Every structure is written in structure tokens, then in C-alpha cells.
C-alpha positions in Angstrom: 77.3 100.2 153.5 77.0 103.8 152.3 80.3 105.8 152.2 80.5 109.1 154.1 80.1 112.2 152.1 83.2 113.8 150.6 83.0 117.0 152.7 81.9 115.9 156.2 82.7 117.8 159.4 86.5 118.1 160.1 88.5 118.7 163.2 90.0 122.2 163.3 93.4 120.7 162.6 92.2 119.0 159.5 90.3 122.1 158.3 93.5 124.1 158.8 95.5 121.7 156.7 92.9 121.8 153.9 93.0 125.7 153.9 96.8 125.7 153.9 96.9 123.1 151.1 94.4 125.1 149.0 96.2 128.4 149.6 99.6 126.9 148.8 98.4 125.1 145.6 96.6 128.2 144.5 99.9 130.1 144.9 102.0 127.5 143.2 99.6 126.9 140.2 98.8 130.6 139.8 102.4 131.8 139.6 103.7 129.0 137.4 103.7 129.0 133.6 101.8 126.0 132.2 101.7 124.6 128.7 99.4 122.0 127.4 100.4 120.1 124.2 100.1 116.8 122.6 97.5 114.9 120.6 94.9 117.2 118.9 92.2 114.5 119.0 92.7 114.1 122.8 92.3 117.9 123.2 89.0 117.8 121.1 87.8 115.0 123.4 88.6 117.1 126.6 87.0 120.2 125.1 84.0 118.2 123.8 84.4 119.6 120.3 84.6 116.3 118.5 81.9 113.8 117.3 82.6 111.4 120.1 80.0 111.1 122.9 80.8 113.6 125.9 82.7 112.3 128.8 86.2 110.8 128.7 88.4 109.1 131.2 91.5 111.1 132.0 94.3 108.9 133.2 97.6 110.0 134.8 100.0 108.5 137.3 99.2 109.2 140.9 102.4 111.1 141.5 101.0 113.9 139.3 97.7 114.1 141.1 98.2 117.7 142.4 98.9 118.9 138.8 95.3 118.0 137.9 93.9 121.5 138.6 96.4 123.0 136.1 95.1 120.6 133.4 91.5 121.4 134.3 92.0 125.2 134.3 93.7 125.1 130.9 91.0 122.9 129.5 88.2 124.8 130.9 89.1 128.2 129.4 85.9 129.5 127.8 84.1 126.2 128.2 81.9 126.5 131.3 79.8 123.5 130.3 82.7 121.1 131.2 82.5 119.1 134.3 85.2 117.0 136.0 84.9 114.2 138.6 87.9 112.6 140.2 88.2 109.2 141.9 89.9 109.5 145.3 90.4 107.3 148.2 88.2 107.4 151.2 91.1 107.6 153.7 92.4 110.7 155.4 94.8 111.6 152.5 92.1 111.2 150.0 89.7 113.6 151.9 92.5 116.1 152.2 93.3 116.1 148.5 89.6 116.3 147.7 89.2 119.4 149.9 92.3 120.9 148.4 91.2 120.6 144.8 87.4 121.3 145.3 87.8 125.1 144.7 88.7 124.4 141.1 85.3 122.7 140.6 86.8 119.2 140.7 84.3 117.1 142.5 85.5 113.9 144.3 84.0 110.4 144.2 85.2 108.6 147.2 86.0 105.0 147.2 88.8 102.4 146.3 89.1 98.7 145.9 88.3 96.5 148.9 91.4 95.1 150.8 91.4 92.2 153.2 87.6 92.0 153.2 87.2 95.5 154.3 84.7 97.6 152.4 86.3 100.8 151.1 83.4 102.0 149.0 84.8 100.7 145.7 81.4 99.3 144.4 79.6 102.5 145.2 82.3 104.7 143.6 82.3 102.5 140.6 78.6 103.0 140.0 78.8 106.7 140.7 81.7 107.0 138.1 79.7 105.2 135.6 76.7 107.7 136.2 79.1 110.7 135.9 80.5 109.5 132.6 77.2 108.7 131.1 76.0 112.2 132.3 78.8 113.8 130.1 81.3 114.5 132.8 85.0 113.8 132.5 86.4 111.4 135.0 90.0 111.7 136.3 91.6 108.6 137.6 95.1 107.4 138.7 95.3 103.9 137.4 98.1 103.0 139.9 96.5 104.6 142.9 95.7 105.1 145.7 98.4 102.8 147.0 100.2 101.4 144.1 102.4 99.7 143.1 103.9 102.7 141.3 103.2 102.5 137.5 101.1 99.3 137.7 97.7 99.5 136.1 94.8 98.4 138.4 91.8 96.9 136.8 89.3 99.6 137.6 90.1 102.1 134.9 89.8 99.3 132.2 86.5 98.1 133.6 85.1 101.5 133.6 86.2 102.1 130.0 84.6 98.9 128.8 81.3 99.3 130.7 80.8 102.9 129.5 82.5 102.6 126.2 84.3 105.9 127.0 87.7 106.8 125.5 90.8 107.0 127.8 92.9 110.1 127.4 96.5 109.4 128.9 98.1 112.5 130.4 101.7 113.1 131.2 102.7 115.8 133.7 105.9 117.4 134.9 106.6 120.6 136.8 109.0 122.3 139.1 108.2 120.5 142.3 109.3 118.9 145.5 108.4 115.3 146.2 106.8 114.0 149.4 108.3 110.8 150.9 105.1 108.8 150.0 104.9 105.5 148.1 104.8 107.3 144.7 106.9 110.4 145.7 103.9 112.7 145.1 105.0 115.9 143.2 104.0 119.1 144.9 104.3 122.1 142.5 106.6 124.9 143.4 105.6 128.6 143.1 106.9 130.7 140.2 107.9 127.5 138.2 107.0 125.9 135.0 104.7 123.0 134.2 104.1 120.8 131.1 101.1 118.8 130.4 101.2 116.4 127.4 98.1 114.7 126.1 98.7 111.2 124.6 96.7 109.7 121.8 93.3 108.6 123.0 92.8 104.9 123.6 89.5 103.0 123.0 87.5 101.1 125.6 89.1 97.8 124.5 92.7 98.8 125.2 94.9 96.6 127.3 96.7 97.5 130.6 100.1 97.1 128.8 98.9 99.6 126.1 97.7 102.0 128.8 100.9 101.8 130.8 103.0 102.5 127.7 100.9 105.5 126.8 101.1 107.0 130.3 104.9 106.4 130.5 105.3 107.9 127.0 103.3 111.0 127.9 105.1 111.4 131.3 108.5 111.1 129.5 107.4 113.6 126.9 106.3 116.1 129.7 109.6 115.7 131.5 111.6 116.2 128.3 109.6 119.3 127.6 110.1 120.7 131.1 113.9 120.2 130.7 114.1 122.0 127.3 111.4 124.6 127.2 113.2 127.2 129.2 115.1 129.9 127.3 118.8 129.1 127.6 121.7 131.6 127.5 122.3 130.6 123.9 118.5 131.2 123.2 118.7 134.7 124.7 121.9 135.5 122.9 120.6 134.4 119.5 117.3 136.3 120.0 119.2 139.4 121.1 121.4 139.2 118.0 118.4 138.8 115.7 116.7 141.9 117.3 119.8 144.0 117.0 120.3 142.9 113.3 116.7 143.3 112.3 117.0 146.8 110.8 120.1 145.6 108.8 118.2 142.5 107.6 115.4 144.8 106.3 118.0 146.8 104.4 119.6 143.5 103.1 116.1 142.5 101.8 115.9 145.7 99.9 119.3 145.0 98.3 118.3 141.5 97.4 115.1 142.8 95.8 117.1 145.1 93.7 119.4 142.3 92.5 116.5 140.1 91.6 116.8 137.8 94.6 113.4 138.6 96.0 110.0 139.1 94.6 108.4 142.5 94.9 105.0 142.1 96.6 106.2 139.1 98.7 109.0 140.8 100.6 106.8 140.9 103.8 106.7 137.0 103.9 110.4 137.2 104.9 109.1 139.1 108.0 106.5 136.5 108.9 103.6 138.4 107.2 101.3 137.1 104.6 98.0 137.8 103.0 97.5 134.0 102.4 95.1 132.0 104.6 95.8 128.9 106.5 93.8 126.0 105.0 91.5 124.1 107.4 92.6 120.7 108.8 96.1 119.3 109.1 99.0 121.3 107.9 102.5 120.0 107.5 105.3 122.5 107.0 108.3 121.7 104.9 111.3 124.1 104.8 113.5 123.6 101.8 116.1 126.3 101.3 116.6 126.2 97.6 116.4 124.1 94.4 118.2 121.0 95.5 116.3 120.6 98.7 113.0 121.2 97.0 113.7 118.6 94.4 114.5 116.0 97.0 111.4 116.9 99.1 108.9 116.8 96.2 108.5 113.0 95.9 108.0 112.8 99.7 105.3 115.5 99.6 103.5 113.7 96.7 103.6 110.4 98.7 102.2 112.0 101.8 99.4 113.8 99.9 98.5 110.4 98.3 98.5 108.7 101.7 96.6 111.4 103.6 93.7 112.9 101.5 93.0 115.4 104.4 96.6 116.7 104.5 97.8 120.2 103.3 101.5 121.0 102.8 103.1 124.4 103.3 106.5 124.6 101.6 108.8 127.5 102.5 112.0 128.4 100.6 114.8 130.9 101.0 115.3 131.5 97.4 113.3 132.6 94.3 114.6 129.6 92.5 113.2 127.3 95.1 109.9 129.1 94.9 109.8 128.5 91.1 110.5 124.8 91.5 107.6 124.5 94.0 105.3 126.4 91.8 106.2 124.4 88.7 105.5 121.2 90.5 102.3 122.4 91.9 101.0 123.3 88.4 102.0 120.0 87.1 100.3 118.0 89.9 96.8 116.7 89.8 94.1 119.2 90.6 93.5 117.7 94.0 97.1 117.8 94.9 97.8 121.2 93.5 95.2 122.9 95.8 96.8 121.3 98.8 100.3 122.7 98.2 101.1 126.3 99.3 104.3 128.2 99.1 105.7 131.0 101.3 109.1 132.5 101.7 110.6 131.6 105.0 111.0 134.4 107.5 114.4 135.2 108.8 115.2 133.8 112.2 114.2 136.8 114.2 111.8 136.3 117.3 109.1 138.6 116.2 109.0 137.4 112.7 109.0 133.7 113.9 106.0 134.4 116.1 104.1 136.1 113.3 104.7 133.1 111.0 103.7 130.4 113.5 100.7 132.4 114.6 99.5 132.7 111.0 100.1 129.2 109.8 99.8 127.1 113.1 101.5 124.0 111.5 100.8 120.7 113.0 104.3 119.5 112.4 107.5 120.9 110.7 110.1 119.2 108.6 113.4 120.9 107.8 115.2 119.6 104.7 118.9 118.7 104.8 120.8 121.3 106.9 118.3 124.1 107.5 119.0 124.4 111.3 117.6 127.7 112.7 117.9 127.9 116.5 115.2 130.5 117.0 112.6 128.8 114.9 113.3 125.4 116.4 112.9 126.9 119.9 109.6 128.6 118.9 108.2 125.4 117.4 109.2 123.5 120.5 107.5 126.0 122.9 104.3 125.8 120.9 104.4 122.0 121.0 104.9 121.7 117.2 106.9 118.5 116.5 109.9 119.3 114.4 112.4 117.0 112.6 115.1 117.2 109.9 114.8 115.0 106.8 117.5 114.0 104.4 119.8 115.5 107.2 123.5 116.2 106.6 126.3 117.6 108.5 129.4 118.3 106.5 132.9 117.9 108.1 133.1 121.7 108.4 129.6 122.0 110.0 130.3 119.2 112.3 133.5 120.8 113.6 131.7 124.2 114.0 128.7 122.7 116.0 131.2 120.7 118.2 133.1 123.8 118.9 129.9 125.6 120.0 128.2 122.6 121.5 127.0 124.6 124.5 125.2 127.0 122.2 123.7 124.3 120.0 123.1 121.4 122.3 119.7 122.4 123.4 118.6 123.1 119.8 119.5 119.6 118.8 117.8 118.0 121.8 114.6 119.8 120.8 114.3 118.0 117.5 111.8 115.1 117.6 114.0 113.1 115.3 116.5 113.3 112.4 116.2 111.2 109.2 119.9 111.2 108.2 121.0 110.5 104.6 124.0 108.4 105.8 125.1 106.5 108.9 127.9 108.9 109.4 125.5 111.9 109.5 123.3 110.0 111.9 126.2 109.5 114.3 127.1 113.1 114.1 123.6 114.3 115.0 123.3 111.8 117.8 126.6 113.0 119.3 125.3 116.6 119.2 122.2 115.5 121.3 119.4 114.5 118.9 117.3 112.0 120.9 116.2 109.8 117.9 118.1 109.3 114.6 117.2 107.2 111.6 119.1 106.5 108.4 116.6 106.2 105.5 119.1 107.0 102.6 119.6 110.1 100.5 116.3 111.4 99.2 118.1 113.0 96.2 118.6 109.5 94.8 115.0 109.0 94.5 114.2 112.4 93.1 112.9 112.4 89.5 115.1 113.9 86.8 114.7 117.6 86.2 111.9 118.3 83.8 112.3 119.6 80.3 110.1 121.1 77.5 110.6 118.5 74.8 109.9 121.0 72.0 112.6 123.4 73.2 115.0 120.5 73.5 114.4 119.3 70.0 114.8 122.8 68.6 118.1 123.4 70.4 119.5 120.1 69.2 118.7 121.0 65.7 120.3 124.3 66.1 123.6 122.9 67.6 123.7 120.4 64.7 125.6 117.7 66.5 128.3 120.0 68.1 130.1 118.5 71.1 128.8 120.2 74.3 130.7 120.7 77.5 128.4 121.7 80.4 129.6 123.5 83.5 126.7 123.2 85.9 126.0 125.3 88.9 129.3 127.3 88.8 130.3 129.7 91.7 132.5 132.8 91.7 136.1 131.9 90.9 135.3 128.7 88.9 134.2 130.4 85.6 137.7 131.4 84.6 138.9 127.8 85.3 136.0 126.5 83.1 136.9 128.9 80.4 140.5 127.8 80.3 139.5 124.1 80.3 137.2 124.8 77.4 139.9 126.6 75.5 142.2 123.6 76.0 139.5 121.2 74.8 138.8 123.3 71.8 142.3 122.5 70.5 141.2 119.0 69.7 137.5 119.9 69.1 137.3 123.3 67.5 133.5 123.3 67.3 133.0 122.6 71.0 130.3 124.7 72.7 130.7 125.3 76.4 127.5 126.1 78.3 128.0 127.8 81.6 125.1 127.6 84.1 125.8 129.9 87.1 124.4 128.7 90.4 122.9 132.2 90.8 121.6 133.5 87.5 122.1 137.1 88.5 125.8 136.5 87.7 125.0 135.9 84.1 125.7 139.5 83.0 129.1 139.6 84.5 130.2 136.2 83.1 129.1 137.0 79.7 131.0 140.2 79.6 134.2 138.5 80.8 133.9 136.0 78.0 133.6 138.4 75.1 129.9 139.2 75.5 128.8 135.6 75.1 125.1 135.0 74.3 122.8 134.6 77.3 119.8 132.4 77.6 118.1 135.0 79.9 118.0 137.5 76.9 116.6 134.7 74.6 120.0 134.6 72.8 121.0 131.3 71.3 124.5 130.4 70.3 125.6 130.6 66.8 128.0 128.3 65.0 130.9 130.7 65.8 130.1 131.2 69.6 132.3 129.3 71.9 130.3 130.0 75.1 126.7 130.2 76.0 125.6 131.5 79.4 122.5 129.7 80.6 121.4 132.3 83.3 117.8 131.1 83.6 116.0 129.3 86.4 114.8 125.7 86.5 116.3 124.6 83.1 119.2 122.4 84.3 117.3 119.4 83.0 117.4 120.9 79.6 121.2 121.6 79.6 122.1 118.2 81.0 120.2 116.6 78.1 122.1 118.7 75.6 125.5 117.9 77.2 128.0 115.5 75.8 130.1 115.7 79.1 129.4 117.8 82.1 131.2 119.2 85.2 129.5 120.1 88.5 130.4 123.3 90.3 131.2 124.5 93.8 133.9 121.9 93.9 137.2 123.4 92.4 137.9 126.2 95.0 138.1 125.6 98.8 135.9 125.3 100.8 133.4 124.4 98.1 131.0 121.8 99.1 129.9 120.4 95.8 126.3 119.9 94.3 123.9 117.0 93.8 125.4 114.5 91.2 122.2 112.4 91.0 120.4 114.7 88.5 123.2 114.2 85.9 123.4 110.5 86.6 119.6 110.1 86.2 119.9 111.7 82.7 123.0 109.5 81.7 125.4 112.5 81.4 129.1 111.7 82.0 130.2 113.7 85.0 133.2 115.2 86.5 133.7 117.3 89.7 136.3 119.1 91.6 137.7 117.5 94.9 135.8 119.8 97.3 132.5 117.9 97.7 132.1 117.8 101.5 128.4 118.5 101.5 127.7 115.5 99.2 130.4 112.9 100.4 128.0 109.9 100.7 126.6 110.6 97.2 130.2 110.8 95.6 131.2 107.7 97.6 128.3 105.8 96.2 129.3 106.9 92.6 133.0 106.4 93.1 134.6 105.4 89.9 131.7 106.7 87.8 132.5 110.4 88.5 135.9 111.8 87.6 137.5 114.1 90.2 139.7 116.7 88.6 141.9 119.3 90.3 142.3 122.1 87.7 141.6 123.2 84.2 144.3 120.9 82.7 143.0 117.7 84.3 139.5 118.7 83.4 140.4 119.3 79.8 142.2 116.0 79.6 139.2 114.2 81.0 136.8 115.9 78.6 138.9 115.2 75.5 139.3 111.6 76.4 135.5 111.0 76.9 134.7 113.0 73.7 136.9 110.7 71.8 135.4 107.4 73.3 131.6 107.2 73.0 131.6 103.6 74.2 133.4 104.6 77.4 130.9 107.4 78.0 128.1 104.7 77.7 129.7 102.4 80.1 130.3 105.0 82.8 126.7 106.4 82.7 125.2 102.8 82.7 127.3 101.8 85.7 126.4 105.0 87.6 122.6 104.5 86.8 122.7 101.1 88.5 124.0 102.6 91.8 121.0 104.8 92.4 117.4 104.1 93.5 114.4 104.0 91.2 113.0 107.5 90.8 110.0 108.4 93.0 110.9 105.6 95.5 110.3 107.1 98.9 111.4 105.0 101.9 108.2 103.5 103.5 109.7 103.8 107.0 110.2 107.6 106.6 106.6 108.0 105.5 105.4 106.0 108.5 107.6 108.1 110.8 106.3 111.5 109.5 102.6 110.4 109.5 103.1 109.5 113.2 104.0 113.2 113.9 100.6 114.3 112.6 97.2 114.4 114.4 95.5 111.1 113.9 
């Protein structure tokens, strides 16, 4: 029996309903803001820009049927060659829906599965759907329609895929809507609202009903999550307003930083989201690592990802010149194939206009923030563009945790917008989850697996000859207020070891001039001045040479830890180089690392206890050896990147 045409004569009442439905849907869709995000391969299939044969099966739950025109309009832009057919029921509701969506060029195929021996045109519709797909049209289908049960895959969609060999694109939809009292609570879009459409990863023709149901549910949940988080909150507006107000002051600050050597002339505009560099073709993964420590912890992960995905490019942004030099040195030491796939830029400040420029220029496929670089404006901008964003080696110190809890109403949406957090410890993971992060993992501290800082072996050998076996006390990464304490401790130690040399490495090398002046014009590494036999201090105010000074040290102390609030620095570099280590008590930023190395690192509270510790170890080489050997057993093998972390990151990227 031949089914009736999809647009037969209607009664005046039915025609009026169709016109009203079309007018309302036109108003609702036309006045709403729609975003389409998700899998890039699925988008290529819909746009027919890939190598797959034209024509795909577009699957979505029946409750989202009235959002189909929005998907089609967003897909159709500039692509008039695309055609879409939709399977609908032959009943009254199906004909009404068909008449309603027809103005958008969506052509119905009427028919559904036979029920109780009654022919509903299913066989004819199936044959017409096959012909449409083979002719290059897309076919939209609701696998649980037209009568349900809700969310249960009916066999027709899988049969179509297997007969035609066409790929299934699962789609999730969510919008501001009211729901009809139908079997599936059909969503009717509201005017002047928002809508989110999420494309899931394409499924091949041999997929199972379970896999399709999961893909549709995942896409639907993703669309609902985006709809709930995409709107600008009061906190978003306040943060954006603050950034716009402060923008002139930030530009002045950049000029001051440039004068102090903390920015690079010629690259200042990168801090405003402008760049002369070009985005490479293909997949681009963006890492943001603020400075030296974050860069060192991220580099082994970057290398592992480049090895695993030959088509991947990595953009690394840093906030400091020292971080930029670490990235550049690593790039130059990498293989030729990897070096060309690593790019560096300075990160823009978190100002709306500058964020938009940066994202429009680089269009990253995914973003990874290293450790604690949480910028609300950039996270919101990435989320609105559908760029997955996560935090790796994530940490929240006690102080940061208290602050975020205090301002939870301002930061809650920001944390919810993160795709996942890979925390360095279980305690950090619990804190991120309590702040609203949907998914948290604990993969350990990446700093453990970072390789030791590099060194020029010729320079190292020359300095050792020059020092002639003098005992060396290293103060690594000192901060203002600590240099005087170190100088006093070195003076106390010199009573027992008169030839002791104290090397001071300021965390910020620009402080070298001031430190040297306060210590009787001590020689400075930045001026190529080496210590003579009569010099008690040597100011190592250069960049990227901490590996050299750890290798020269007999004992070492690590800074940002003697004066509150402090925070500490990464102890794993010293441990990796078998250097006996002490620290002050204020190490909140690195509590898991110091807990792991408890008993191997001395905690000192002032210059007197630091001097006593240093003298005791200088007098006992065997004890130094035992401490460093024990510490080395507590950290991971260098370059060991957790496999689950690699898998999780790769899953963020277009497949």
C-alpha cells in the first residue's frame, strides 16, 4: 500500500495549526542564541568536507525533534549543496511536525514500524531512506521514536546504517524550552533563549544499540551541561568589567616590566593577544605553564603526547621570560620532527578583548592549564567556544583553598566549566571536587617524573676546577627577605668552614644587582664574574642554570620557605641530582612533595638552625650519601608519564 504524500490537503484547522507552529518556531529559533560544538570529525561529516562518502545518519532523541532546524541552519551556512531528510510518523502529529519544519528545507519521509498487523508505511519509508542516503542526503532520525519507549533504541536506525554503510552522528540538544505532556515530554524552544547542540563522535555502521544509546545520552548530558553553564554569571560580568577598567593600567605595568627585564621587547603585544605567528594546520593542543617549575613538569608530558600523536602540534604559553627560555631550550634540544611542532607564546592577561584575540588567532582544539593557573575569563571564553579545558598536576594550597571557599559564589561556575582536573594528590582532588569540578583524577605529581635540570658539562667541569674542592652552600630560589637570613647562616657556617662558598640563586634574576651590593659587591654570574678564593658569596643571577648550581653544591637550601606566607619550591630537582636539601617550614604549595620526602629534607626555622644543619652534614659525608640515596628511592623514574593521564588528554582531542 502506497503511503499518502507528506503534504496532502488539510482541513482549515490543521492548516492553521501548521502556520501557527511554523510562525512560533521561526520566532523561537530566530531570536535564540545557538551554539554548535563537539566532535570535529562529526562536523566534517555533516559539512561533507571529509573523505567519507556523502550522507550521514543524524541521530537524536525524539524529545529534541523541534531543535532540528537549528542544527540544520547552523550546518547549512554557506553550504547550499547539503540536503536533509527526516523520518517522521504517518500519523497526525507527524504530518504537523513535517509541515512545521518544511520551510527550513527539511523534507519528511513518512512511515514507521508496523504495529499489530497494521501497515504504517515502514517498508516504503525504509527504502526511501536508503535511496536518500545513497543520493548523498543526510537523514535525521529519532531512534526512540515516534512512540518510544523513551531512550530505547529501535532497530531501524541500526538496520539503515548496516545496509547503507553510512556513519551515525549522535547529537545532543538542550535549550530554553517548555515541555509538552507527551510520552517523551517534547521540548518546545522558547523565544529569546539559548540553545546548545553537541555533536558526539561518529559511530560506524556496525555499532551496537548500547553504544548508540550511550553516545546519545552522553551528547544530551553535554548539551544540558553547556546550557546550564554558558550564560555569563554575575561573577563573569564583574570579572570582565574589572579587566576592562584595569586594561590601561595593565599596559603601563607591561612597560614597567619591560624596563625591568621581565618582558621581551618585540613580543609585548603577545600579552595583549596579538601575534605575528601563524597557527599550524591540524590539531593544536594548548598548554599554559606559568613559569619555570610548571614548564619543567609539563615537558615530559608534551614529549609523550607528540610521540603518541604524530599529527599533533603543541602551543605552550608562559607568563615569564624564564618559562619562555625553558620551552625554547627544550625545543632546540628535541628531535627535528618534535621541535617544529612546539610553539611558544606569552599568555595574554585575562582581559576579555585580549582573550578573544588569542583564541581567534590560535583556535586550540583543547587547553591544559598546569598546576594552579586558574583564570576565570579565559576559562569562560574557552567554554563558550566549545574548547575542552582541564587542569593538570593541579594543586590548591591551604590558603588558596580557603580563599576559593570564601568566594565560592564567584568561582563556582568557573570550576564547573572545567572538563576535568588531574590533581597531584588525593587532598587536592577532594578540594577541587568540593569547589564544583565535575571530574577529578589523581595521577600523582608530574614534578616527580620531570628529568633533572640540564647542564653544560664543560662549564660544570671548569667551575669545579676553579672552586678547587671548596665546600659549597647553595641557597636556591630565594625571595625578598630571605637573602639576609642566608647570609647570616653562611657566616655562622664559615666559623667552622672558613673557605665555604655560598651561592645565592634569586628566584627572580633582576634582584641580583641589589643582593650583590648588600653583600659587599659579591661577584655576579650575570656579569660573567666567577668567585675567587677570597669571595664568600657568588650571586647566580642567570636563567635556566639551577641544574649547574645543584651539581656544584655540597648542601642546599630551597627558598620561599622561611618567611610567611611563603609556599616553597619544587624539591624534586635537588633530589634527582643527589643534593642534600633543607627548607623552611612554609611549604604549603608543595605539601605532598615534602610529605613524600619526610625525613630526607631538613626543616629549619632560622639562620641558626640552618647553619647547624649545614655544618653537621658538611662534617659527615656518609650521612649526606644516606639521605640523598633514601630520597631518590621515593620519587618516580625520570620521564615516566602516567599512562591514564595520556589517555585522558588524548580523549579531549579530535579523533
